C-alpha positions as CSV (number, residue, x, y, z in Angstrom):
1,M,83.4,108.0,101.8
2,K,84.7,108.1,98.2
3,S,84.0,105.2,95.8
4,L,86.8,103.9,93.7
5,A,87.3,102.0,90.4
6,I,90.8,100.7,90.0
7,L,92.0,99.8,86.5
8,G,95.0,97.5,86.4
9,S,94.3,96.2,89.9
10,T,96.6,93.2,89.7
11,G,99.6,95.3,88.5
12,S,102.1,97.3,90.5
13,I,100.0,100.5,90.7
14,G,96.8,98.6,91.4
15,T,98.1,96.5,94.2
16,Q,99.7,99.4,95.9
17,A,96.5,101.4,95.6
18,L,94.6,98.7,97.3
19,D,97.2,98.8,100.1
20,V,96.5,102.5,100.5
21,V,92.7,101.8,100.6
22,S,93.3,99.2,103.3
23,R,95.0,101.8,105.4
24,N,92.2,104.3,104.9
25,S,89.1,102.0,104.9
26,E,87.0,104.8,106.5
27,R,87.7,107.1,103.5
28,F,87.5,104.8,100.5
29,S,85.3,102.0,99.2
30,V,86.2,100.0,96.1
31,R,83.3,99.7,93.7
32,A,85.0,98.0,90.7
33,L,88.2,96.4,89.6
34,S,89.7,95.9,86.1
35,A,92.6,93.8,85.0
36,G,94.0,92.0,82.0
37,G,92.9,88.6,83.2
38,A,96.1,86.6,83.4
39,Q,95.9,86.5,87.3
40,P,92.2,85.4,87.9
41,E,92.9,84.2,91.4
42,L,94.5,87.4,92.5
43,L,91.7,89.5,91.0
44,A,89.1,87.3,92.7
45,R,90.8,87.6,96.1
46,Q,90.8,91.4,95.6
47,A,87.1,91.4,94.7
48,A,86.2,89.4,97.7
49,E,88.4,91.3,100.2
50,Y,87.1,94.7,99.1
51,G,83.5,93.7,98.4
52,V,83.5,95.0,94.8
53,E,80.3,95.1,92.7
54,V,82.0,94.7,89.2
55,V,85.2,93.1,87.9
56,S,86.4,93.3,84.3
57,I,89.1,91.6,82.3
58,S,90.2,92.5,78.7
59,D,91.1,88.9,77.8
60,E,87.8,87.0,77.4
61,S,89.5,83.6,77.4
62,H,90.1,84.0,81.1
63,V,86.4,84.4,82.0
64,P,85.8,80.7,83.0
65,A,88.8,80.8,85.3
66,L,87.8,84.1,86.8
67,R,84.2,82.9,87.5
68,D,85.6,79.8,89.2
69,A,88.0,81.9,91.3
70,L,85.3,84.4,92.3
71,S,83.0,81.6,93.4
72,A,85.9,80.0,95.4
73,A,86.7,83.4,97.0
74,G,83.0,84.0,97.9
75,S,82.6,87.0,95.6
76,R,79.4,87.6,93.7
77,A,80.8,90.5,91.6
78,Q,79.4,91.0,88.1
79,V,82.0,90.1,85.4
80,L,82.6,92.2,82.3
81,A,85.0,91.0,79.6
82,G,86.5,92.2,76.3
83,P,88.6,95.0,74.9
84,T,86.1,97.7,76.0
85,A,85.5,96.2,79.5
86,A,87.9,98.6,81.3
87,A,86.2,101.6,79.7
88,E,82.9,100.2,80.9
89,V,84.2,100.1,84.4
90,A,85.6,103.6,84.1
91,A,82.2,104.8,82.9
92,L,80.3,103.5,86.0
93,G,80.5,106.9,87.7
94,A,82.7,106.0,90.7
95,D,83.9,109.1,92.6
96,I,87.5,108.4,91.6
97,V,88.9,106.2,88.8
98,L,92.5,105.2,89.1
99,N,93.9,104.3,85.7
100,G,96.9,102.1,86.3
101,I,96.7,100.4,82.9
102,T,100.0,100.2,81.0
103,G,100.1,101.4,77.4
104,S,97.9,103.4,75.0
105,V,95.0,101.0,75.6
106,G,94.4,103.2,78.6
107,L,93.1,106.0,76.4
108,G,89.5,104.7,76.1
109,P,89.1,104.3,79.9
110,T,90.6,107.7,80.5
111,L,88.1,109.3,78.2
112,A,85.2,107.3,79.7
113,A,86.1,108.3,83.3
114,L,86.3,112.0,82.4
115,E,83.0,111.9,80.5
116,A,81.3,110.2,83.4
117,G,82.4,113.1,85.6
118,S,84.7,111.0,87.8
119,T,88.0,112.4,89.2
120,L,90.7,110.7,87.2
121,A,93.8,109.6,89.2
122,L,96.1,109.2,86.2
123,A,99.0,106.7,86.2
124,N,98.5,105.8,82.6
125,K,100.7,108.5,81.1
126,E,100.3,107.0,77.6
127,S,96.6,107.9,77.3
128,L,97.5,111.6,77.8
129,V,100.5,111.4,75.5
130,V,98.5,109.6,72.7
131,G,95.3,111.5,72.9
132,G,96.2,114.8,74.6
133,G,93.8,117.0,72.8
134,L,91.0,114.5,73.2
135,V,91.7,114.1,76.9
136,K,91.8,117.9,77.5
137,A,88.5,118.3,75.6
138,A,86.9,115.6,77.7
139,Q,88.0,117.2,81.0
140,Q,85.0,118.9,82.7
141,R,86.8,120.8,85.5
142,E,90.3,122.0,86.2
143,D,91.0,119.6,89.0
144,Q,89.4,116.5,87.4
145,I,92.8,115.0,86.5
146,V,95.2,114.3,89.3
147,P,98.6,112.9,88.4
148,V,99.9,109.6,90.0
149,D,103.3,109.6,88.4
150,S,105.7,110.6,91.2
151,E,107.3,113.3,89.0
152,H,104.0,115.0,88.1
153,S,102.7,114.6,91.6
154,A,105.8,116.3,92.8
155,M,105.2,119.2,90.4
156,A,101.6,119.5,91.5
157,Q,102.7,119.7,95.1
158,S,105.5,122.1,94.4
159,L,103.2,124.4,92.5
160,R,101.4,125.1,95.8
161,G,104.5,127.2,96.7
162,G,103.5,130.1,94.5
163,K,101.2,131.4,91.8
164,R,101.3,129.8,88.4
165,S,102.2,133.1,86.8
166,E,105.4,133.2,88.9
167,V,106.7,129.9,87.6
168,T,109.8,130.0,85.2
169,K,110.7,126.4,84.9
170,F,109.5,122.8,85.5
171,I,112.4,120.5,86.5
172,L,111.7,116.9,85.8
173,T,114.1,114.5,87.6
174,A,115.3,111.2,86.2
175,S,117.1,108.4,88.0
176,G,119.2,107.8,84.9
177,G,118.3,104.1,84.9
178,P,120.8,101.2,85.0
179,F,123.0,102.7,82.3
180,R,123.7,106.2,83.7
181,G,127.2,107.2,82.8
182,K,127.6,104.8,79.9
183,T,128.6,105.8,76.4
184,R,126.5,104.9,73.4
185,A,129.2,102.4,72.3
186,E,128.9,100.7,75.7
187,L,125.2,100.1,75.1
188,E,125.6,98.2,71.9
189,D,125.3,94.7,73.4
190,V,122.9,95.4,76.3
191,T,120.6,92.4,77.1
192,P,117.0,92.5,78.2
193,E,118.1,91.2,81.6
194,Q,120.5,94.1,82.0
195,A,118.0,96.7,80.9
196,L,115.4,95.2,83.4
197,A,117.7,95.7,86.4
198,H,116.6,99.2,87.5
199,P,118.6,100.5,90.4
200,T,115.8,102.3,92.2
201,W,112.2,101.4,91.1
202,S,110.4,98.0,90.9
203,M,108.1,98.3,87.8
204,G,106.6,96.3,85.0
205,P,108.9,95.2,82.1
206,V,107.8,97.9,79.5
207,V,108.1,100.8,82.0
208,T,111.5,99.4,83.2
209,I,112.9,99.2,79.6
210,N,111.5,102.7,79.0
211,S,113.3,104.0,82.0
212,S,116.6,102.5,80.8
213,T,116.3,104.2,77.4
214,L,114.8,107.4,79.0
215,M,111.8,107.0,76.7
216,N,109.8,107.0,79.9
217,K,111.2,110.5,80.7
218,G,110.3,111.6,77.2
219,L,106.7,110.4,77.8
220,E,106.7,112.3,81.1
221,L,107.9,115.5,79.5
222,I,105.0,115.3,77.1
223,E,102.7,114.5,80.0
224,A,103.9,117.5,82.0
225,H,103.5,119.7,78.9
226,L,99.9,118.7,78.6
227,L,98.9,118.4,82.3
228,F,100.3,121.8,83.3
229,D,99.9,123.7,79.9
230,V,103.6,124.5,79.9
231,P,105.8,124.8,76.8
232,T,108.2,121.9,76.4
233,D,111.2,124.3,76.3
234,D,110.3,125.3,79.9
235,I,110.7,121.7,81.1
236,Q,114.2,120.7,82.0
237,V,115.3,117.1,82.7
238,V,117.9,116.6,85.4
239,V,119.4,113.3,86.4
240,H,119.1,112.5,90.1
241,P,120.2,108.9,90.8
242,Q,118.9,108.7,94.4
243,S,115.3,109.3,93.3
244,V,114.4,111.2,96.4
245,I,113.7,114.5,94.8
246,H,110.8,113.6,92.5
247,S,110.7,116.9,90.6
248,M,110.9,120.6,91.2
249,I,109.4,124.0,90.3
250,E,111.5,127.1,89.8
251,F,110.0,130.5,90.4
252,R,111.0,133.9,89.0
253,D,112.6,135.1,92.3
254,G,115.1,132.2,92.1
255,C,113.3,130.0,94.6
256,T,113.0,126.3,93.7
257,M,110.4,124.1,95.4
258,A,111.2,120.4,95.5
259,Q,109.2,117.5,96.7
260,A,111.3,114.8,98.6
261,S,110.4,111.3,99.7
262,P,112.0,107.9,99.4
263,P,111.0,106.1,96.2
264,D,107.6,104.5,97.1
265,M,104.7,104.9,94.7
266,R,102.2,104.6,97.6
267,L,102.8,108.2,98.4
268,P,101.7,109.7,95.1
269,I,98.9,107.1,94.8
270,A,97.5,108.1,98.2
271,L,97.7,111.8,97.4
272,A,96.0,111.3,94.1
273,L,93.1,109.4,95.8
274,S,92.7,112.0,98.5
275,W,93.8,115.2,96.7
276,P,94.2,117.9,97.9
277,D,94.3,116.3,101.4
278,R,96.9,113.8,102.7
279,V,96.2,110.4,104.2
280,E,98.3,107.5,105.5
281,S,100.1,106.0,102.6
282,G,102.4,103.4,104.3
283,A,105.4,104.9,102.5
284,V,108.6,105.2,104.5
285,H,109.8,108.7,105.5
286,V,113.2,110.2,104.9
287,D,115.5,109.4,107.9
288,W,116.9,112.8,108.8
289,T,119.1,111.3,111.6
290,Q,121.3,109.7,108.9
291,A,123.7,111.4,106.5
292,N,122.2,111.7,103.0
293,M,123.8,112.8,99.7
294,W,121.6,113.8,96.8
295,T,123.3,114.5,93.5
296,F,122.1,116.1,90.3
297,E,123.7,115.7,86.8
298,P,122.9,117.1,83.4
299,L,121.2,114.7,81.0
300,D,123.5,113.2,78.4
301,E,121.3,113.6,75.4
302,D,123.8,112.2,73.0
303,T,123.7,108.8,74.6
304,F,120.1,109.1,75.5
305,P,118.3,111.0,72.7
306,A,114.8,109.9,73.7
307,V,114.0,113.1,75.6
308,S,115.0,115.3,72.6
309,L,112.8,113.2,70.4
310,A,109.9,113.7,72.7
311,R,110.4,117.4,72.8
312,A,110.4,117.5,69.0
313,A,107.4,115.2,68.8
314,A,105.3,117.5,71.1
315,K,106.1,120.5,68.9
316,A,105.6,118.7,65.5
317,S,101.8,117.9,65.6
318,A,99.0,116.6,67.7
319,T,99.7,113.0,66.6
320,H,103.5,112.8,66.7
321,P,103.4,112.0,70.4
322,A,101.1,109.0,69.6
323,V,103.6,107.8,67.0
324,Y,106.4,108.2,69.6
325,N,104.6,106.0,72.0
326,A,103.2,103.4,69.7
327,A,106.5,102.9,67.8
328,N,108.3,102.6,71.1
329,E,105.9,100.0,72.5
330,E,106.5,97.8,69.4
331,C,110.2,98.2,69.6
332,V,110.3,97.4,73.3
333,G,108.3,94.2,72.7
334,A,110.7,93.2,69.9
335,F,113.7,93.9,72.2
336,L,112.3,91.8,75.1
337,A,111.6,89.0,72.6
338,G,115.3,89.1,71.5
339,K,114.5,90.2,68.0
340,I,116.4,93.5,67.9
341,K,119.3,95.2,69.7
342,Y,118.9,97.7,72.5
343,L,119.9,100.7,70.5
344,D,117.5,99.8,67.8
345,I,114.6,100.9,70.1
346,V,115.2,104.6,70.0
347,T,116.7,104.8,66.5
348,T,113.6,103.1,65.1
349,V,111.3,105.4,66.9
350,E,113.2,108.3,65.4
351,R,112.8,106.9,61.9
352,V,109.1,106.3,62.4
353,L,108.6,109.9,63.6
354,A,110.5,111.2,60.6
355,D,108.1,109.4,58.3
356,H,104.9,110.7,60.0
357,E,103.2,113.7,58.3
358,G,101.1,114.6,61.4
359,I,97.6,115.8,62.0
360,M,97.4,119.4,63.2
361,Q,93.6,119.7,63.9
362,G,90.3,117.8,63.8
363,L,91.7,115.0,66.1
364,T,89.3,112.2,66.8
365,L,89.6,108.9,68.7
366,E,89.4,107.1,65.4
367,S,92.2,109.2,63.8
368,V,94.4,108.6,66.8
369,L,93.9,104.8,66.6
370,E,94.6,104.9,62.9
371,V,97.9,106.8,63.5
372,E,98.8,104.3,66.2
373,T,98.2,101.4,63.8
374,W,100.3,103.1,61.1
375,A,103.1,103.7,63.6
376,R,103.2,100.1,64.8
377,K,103.2,98.8,61.3
378,R,105.9,101.2,60.1
379,A,108.1,100.3,63.1
380,H,107.9,96.6,62.1
381,E,108.6,97.5,58.5
382,I,111.8,99.3,59.5
383,L,112.9,96.6,61.9
384,A,112.4,94.1,59.0
385,G,114.7,96.2,56.8
386,N,111.9,97.8,54.7
């Protein structure tokens, strides 16, 4: 039986991971849970149901409510709190650490899990994007990081179809988001409500906005580049609105391997927890008795320049991807708060990237955090007209 630590347990990835655990209780035990703290009752119910030893929250102000909720639920779990609490949970030495935290705050826990020797089921793409060199240096074995993102899981599965030396192209699929087919002019007055209405996936607000701008696909391109050690020019983004083909691998003989399944994150989560084996995920299957139509379109990079920006950032320096991510997080927050227009998100990120000189070598966690702080500050300066 494998022990698990689940970071972000009250979020979308975390709750679906616990559903997978419930379906495979003979294979997995949950040792620790980590969350932000805004949902203490849910976290306490999870702790009690799965008999966890440790729970952590990043927001210390929720500790009294969490302790009360744990007592009411009948859980005697130890409580950790504070900005480093998730990293403390990741460092406990569980067999598998699922990092389902949103944002670059996931970097510390990612490094802690790798340094502890745990297998890292990585849903927090930002930690790899922000600290790629640090993450790769902390990795102790080739199979220690298993991707949870459906696209990267699809690539990992498709790579089983041949030798790595036979691969000619990684094909990253994108749903196109809610504004597929729109022109740039038609996006001028997009509201947060419109941008949050994703046609395929149910996700948190930041990821959903990123999907609408295709910043999310830019982050995934950088993640694929780092995960699979593939040049960014060998990664092609293709729009596939049905979101059934999650990504593909093209081989030198002309064969393309694709992984297909209805859009349900429980499948890549289950596979990441059990890799390389397969277990019951609870995900629905493709209904082959019904007619299906899967379409593919080229990416309109004029309307959605985020992917091109990501490709350029990955080539520019070790810290440009961190700037790409940090500036975007600030802009998304400003857009959701109604402070900026929709198109300001990507244009501001582009300006911040242009102002960054970059660090080519000697990367440390401190230098990454300094770059992030600079990028966030510069984004706000630009949005304020400075």
